[in-house]
Biotite code that builds the C-alpha atoms (Angstrom):
import biotite.structure as struc

atoms = struc.array([
    struc.Atom([74.103, 75.786, 20.436], chain_id="A", res_id=1, res_name="UNK", atom_name="CA", element="C"),
    struc.Atom([73.235, 77.771, 23.380], chain_id="A", res_id=2, res_name="UNK", atom_name="CA", element="C"),
    struc.Atom([70.933, 75.108, 25.270], chain_id="A", res_id=3, res_name="UNK", atom_name="CA", element="C"),
    struc.Atom([68.926, 76.366, 28.181], chain_id="A", res_id=4, res_name="UNK", atom_name="CA", element="C"),
    struc.Atom([67.412, 74.683, 31.595], chain_id="A", res_id=5, res_name="UNK", atom_name="CA", element="C"),
    struc.Atom([65.712, 76.254, 34.190], chain_id="A", res_id=6, res_name="UNK", atom_name="CA", element="C"),
    struc.Atom([66.860, 76.179, 38.240], chain_id="A", res_id=7, res_name="UNK", atom_name="CA", element="C"),
    struc.Atom([66.146, 73.484, 39.935], chain_id="A", res_id=8, res_name="UNK", atom_name="CA", element="C"),
    struc.Atom([64.411, 77.059, 42.513], chain_id="A", res_id=9, res_name="UNK", atom_name="CA", element="C"),
    struc.Atom([62.296, 77.989, 40.159], chain_id="A", res_id=10, res_name="UNK", atom_name="CA", element="C"),
    struc.Atom([58.419, 77.292, 40.548], chain_id="A", res_id=11, res_name="UNK", atom_name="CA", element="C"),
    struc.Atom([56.504, 79.642, 37.926], chain_id="A", res_id=12, res_name="UNK", atom_name="CA", element="C"),
    struc.Atom([52.913, 80.419, 38.768], chain_id="A", res_id=13, res_name="UNK", atom_name="CA", element="C"),
    struc.Atom([51.318, 82.383, 35.193], chain_id="A", res_id=14, res_name="UNK", atom_name="CA", element="C"),
    struc.Atom([48.688, 85.184, 34.731], chain_id="A", res_id=15, res_name="UNK", atom_name="CA", element="C"),
    struc.Atom([48.280, 86.288, 31.448], chain_id="A", res_id=16, res_name="UNK", atom_name="CA", element="C"),
    struc.Atom([46.419, 89.635, 30.816], chain_id="A", res_id=17, res_name="UNK", atom_name="CA", element="C"),
    struc.Atom([45.335, 91.559, 28.052], chain_id="A", res_id=18, res_name="UNK", atom_name="CA", element="C"),
    struc.Atom([47.649, 89.916, 25.845], chain_id="A", res_id=19, res_name="UNK", atom_name="CA", element="C"),
    struc.Atom([50.978, 89.957, 28.316], chain_id="A", res_id=20, res_name="UNK", atom_name="CA", element="C"),
    struc.Atom([51.930, 87.421, 31.280], chain_id="A", res_id=21, res_name="UNK", atom_name="CA", element="C"),
    struc.Atom([52.982, 87.821, 34.610], chain_id="A", res_id=22, res_name="UNK", atom_name="CA", element="C"),
    struc.Atom([54.787, 85.961, 35.751], chain_id="A", res_id=23, res_name="UNK", atom_name="CA", element="C"),
    struc.Atom([55.442, 84.669, 39.903], chain_id="A", res_id=24, res_name="UNK", atom_name="CA", element="C"),
    struc.Atom([58.893, 82.589, 40.680], chain_id="A", res_id=25, res_name="UNK", atom_name="CA", element="C"),
    struc.Atom([57.788, 80.703, 44.488], chain_id="A", res_id=26, res_name="UNK", atom_name="CA", element="C"),
    struc.Atom([60.960, 79.982, 44.520], chain_id="A", res_id=27, res_name="UNK", atom_name="CA", element="C"),
    struc.Atom([63.186, 83.977, 44.420], chain_id="A", res_id=28, res_name="UNK", atom_name="CA", element="C"),
    struc.Atom([59.458, 86.001, 45.065], chain_id="A", res_id=29, res_name="UNK", atom_name="CA", element="C"),
    struc.Atom([59.834, 87.909, 42.085], chain_id="A", res_id=30, res_name="UNK", atom_name="CA", element="C"),
    struc.Atom([57.285, 89.184, 39.785], chain_id="A", res_id=31, res_name="UNK", atom_name="CA", element="C"),
    struc.Atom([58.472, 89.421, 35.961], chain_id="A", res_id=32, res_name="UNK", atom_name="CA", element="C"),
    struc.Atom([55.496, 91.010, 33.685], chain_id="A", res_id=33, res_name="UNK", atom_name="CA", element="C"),
    struc.Atom([57.069, 89.768, 30.175], chain_id="A", res_id=34, res_name="UNK", atom_name="CA", element="C"),
    struc.Atom([55.769, 89.401, 26.674], chain_id="A", res_id=35, res_name="UNK", atom_name="CA", element="C"),
    struc.Atom([53.742, 87.047, 24.409], chain_id="A", res_id=36, res_name="UNK", atom_name="CA", element="C"),
    struc.Atom([57.027, 85.835, 23.159], chain_id="A", res_id=37, res_name="UNK", atom_name="CA", element="C"),
    struc.Atom([59.056, 85.156, 26.048], chain_id="A", res_id=38, res_name="UNK", atom_name="CA", element="C"),
    struc.Atom([56.128, 83.872, 27.800], chain_id="A", res_id=39, res_name="UNK", atom_name="CA", element="C"),
    struc.Atom([56.096, 81.283, 25.212], chain_id="A", res_id=40, res_name="UNK", atom_name="CA", element="C"),
    struc.Atom([59.844, 80.567, 25.187], chain_id="A", res_id=41, res_name="UNK", atom_name="CA", element="C"),
    struc.Atom([59.404, 80.194, 29.164], chain_id="A", res_id=42, res_name="UNK", atom_name="CA", element="C"),
    struc.Atom([56.730, 77.335, 28.465], chain_id="A", res_id=43, res_name="UNK", atom_name="CA", element="C"),
    struc.Atom([58.505, 75.600, 25.980], chain_id="A", res_id=44, res_name="UNK", atom_name="CA", element="C"),
    struc.Atom([60.829, 75.426, 28.237], chain_id="A", res_id=45, res_name="UNK", atom_name="CA", element="C"),
    struc.Atom([58.909, 73.453, 30.750], chain_id="A", res_id=46, res_name="UNK", atom_name="CA", element="C"),
    struc.Atom([57.903, 71.541, 27.897], chain_id="A", res_id=47, res_name="UNK", atom_name="CA", element="C"),
    struc.Atom([61.338, 69.962, 27.348], chain_id="A", res_id=48, res_name="UNK", atom_name="CA", element="C"),
    struc.Atom([63.078, 72.190, 24.722], chain_id="A", res_id=49, res_name="UNK", atom_name="CA", element="C"),
    struc.Atom([66.691, 73.099, 25.168], chain_id="A", res_id=50, res_name="UNK", atom_name="CA", element="C"),
    struc.Atom([67.947, 75.009, 22.805], chain_id="A", res_id=51, res_name="UNK", atom_name="CA", element="C"),
    struc.Atom([67.449, 78.480, 21.339], chain_id="A", res_id=52, res_name="UNK", atom_name="CA", element="C"),
    struc.Atom([66.339, 76.626, 17.473], chain_id="A", res_id=53, res_name="UNK", atom_name="CA", element="C"),
    struc.Atom([64.029, 74.494, 19.332], chain_id="A", res_id=54, res_name="UNK", atom_name="CA", element="C"),
    struc.Atom([62.106, 76.926, 21.424], chain_id="A", res_id=55, res_name="UNK", atom_name="CA", element="C"),
    struc.Atom([62.347, 79.255, 18.513], chain_id="A", res_id=56, res_name="UNK", atom_name="CA", element="C"),
    struc.Atom([60.899, 75.950, 16.099], chain_id="A", res_id=57, res_name="UNK", atom_name="CA", element="C"),
    struc.Atom([57.878, 76.024, 18.856], chain_id="A", res_id=58, res_name="UNK", atom_name="CA", element="C"),
    struc.Atom([57.017, 79.620, 19.753], chain_id="A", res_id=59, res_name="UNK", atom_name="CA", element="C"),
    struc.Atom([56.586, 79.794, 15.446], chain_id="A", res_id=60, res_name="UNK", atom_name="CA", element="C"),
    struc.Atom([54.823, 76.351, 16.377], chain_id="A", res_id=61, res_name="UNK", atom_name="CA", element="C"),
    struc.Atom([52.370, 77.502, 18.882], chain_id="A", res_id=62, res_name="UNK", atom_name="CA", element="C"),
    struc.Atom([52.250, 81.646, 17.737], chain_id="A", res_id=63, res_name="UNK", atom_name="CA", element="C"),
    struc.Atom([52.396, 81.941, 13.546], chain_id="A", res_id=64, res_name="UNK", atom_name="CA", element="C"),
    struc.Atom([51.344, 85.481, 13.379], chain_id="A", res_id=65, res_name="UNK", atom_name="CA", element="C"),
    struc.Atom([54.867, 86.286, 14.812], chain_id="A", res_id=66, res_name="UNK", atom_name="CA", element="C"),
    struc.Atom([57.621, 87.909, 12.213], chain_id="A", res_id=67, res_name="UNK", atom_name="CA", element="C"),
    struc.Atom([60.279, 85.268, 12.427], chain_id="A", res_id=68, res_name="UNK", atom_name="CA", element="C"),
    struc.Atom([62.782, 88.468, 11.316], chain_id="A", res_id=69, res_name="UNK", atom_name="CA", element="C"),
    struc.Atom([63.238, 89.394, 14.661], chain_id="A", res_id=70, res_name="UNK", atom_name="CA", element="C"),
    struc.Atom([62.686, 86.365, 16.544], chain_id="A", res_id=71, res_name="UNK", atom_name="CA", element="C"),
    struc.Atom([66.284, 85.102, 17.955], chain_id="A", res_id=72, res_name="UNK", atom_name="CA", element="C"),
    struc.Atom([67.886, 88.493, 18.538], chain_id="A", res_id=73, res_name="UNK", atom_name="CA", element="C"),
    struc.Atom([64.395, 89.122, 20.627], chain_id="A", res_id=74, res_name="UNK", atom_name="CA", element="C"),
    struc.Atom([64.778, 85.320, 21.763], chain_id="A", res_id=75, res_name="UNK", atom_name="CA", element="C"),
    struc.Atom([68.428, 85.646, 22.758], chain_id="A", res_id=76, res_name="UNK", atom_name="CA", element="C"),
    struc.Atom([68.105, 88.526, 24.400], chain_id="A", res_id=77, res_name="UNK", atom_name="CA", element="C"),
    struc.Atom([65.177, 87.825, 26.705], chain_id="A", res_id=78, res_name="UNK", atom_name="CA", element="C"),
    struc.Atom([66.646, 84.732, 27.913], chain_id="A", res_id=79, res_name="UNK", atom_name="CA", element="C"),
    struc.Atom([69.837, 86.803, 28.586], chain_id="A", res_id=80, res_name="UNK", atom_name="CA", element="C"),
    struc.Atom([67.545, 88.663, 30.383], chain_id="A", res_id=81, res_name="UNK", atom_name="CA", element="C"),
    struc.Atom([65.815, 85.047, 32.325], chain_id="A", res_id=82, res_name="UNK", atom_name="CA", element="C"),
    struc.Atom([69.271, 84.010, 33.065], chain_id="A", res_id=83, res_name="UNK", atom_name="CA", element="C"),
    struc.Atom([70.499, 87.507, 35.213], chain_id="A", res_id=84, res_name="UNK", atom_name="CA", element="C"),
    struc.Atom([67.319, 86.991, 36.615], chain_id="A", res_id=85, res_name="UNK", atom_name="CA", element="C"),
    struc.Atom([68.733, 83.074, 37.882], chain_id="A", res_id=86, res_name="UNK", atom_name="CA", element="C"),
    struc.Atom([65.502, 81.896, 36.416], chain_id="A", res_id=87, res_name="UNK", atom_name="CA", element="C"),
    struc.Atom([67.256, 80.301, 33.659], chain_id="A", res_id=88, res_name="UNK", atom_name="CA", element="C"),
    struc.Atom([70.931, 78.462, 33.398], chain_id="A", res_id=89, res_name="UNK", atom_name="CA", element="C"),
    struc.Atom([72.869, 78.282, 30.360], chain_id="A", res_id=90, res_name="UNK", atom_name="CA", element="C"),
    struc.Atom([73.897, 74.017, 30.129], chain_id="A", res_id=91, res_name="UNK", atom_name="CA", element="C"),
    struc.Atom([77.250, 73.095, 30.032], chain_id="A", res_id=92, res_name="UNK", atom_name="CA", element="C"),
    struc.Atom([78.182, 70.622, 27.280], chain_id="A", res_id=93, res_name="UNK", atom_name="CA", element="C"),
])
């Protein structure tokens, strides 16, 4: 099972606009627009969740109207993208 953590240089600032989120990373200077699911995933990581299962459970708890059937794929793609941007990194076992 994959475990994720934030890059130690990341310092996120959040803004919510009509269902979408804008995140500014002070460490890299990147500004990103993300959907509610990816924002919730990153917030759950800030709250201590690290595995995709923990993150998924937290999202479903926080957002009961999310379609659970496609959530695992959406989450995996989103986390991989956040890793490619350098915001998060996979933890070694």
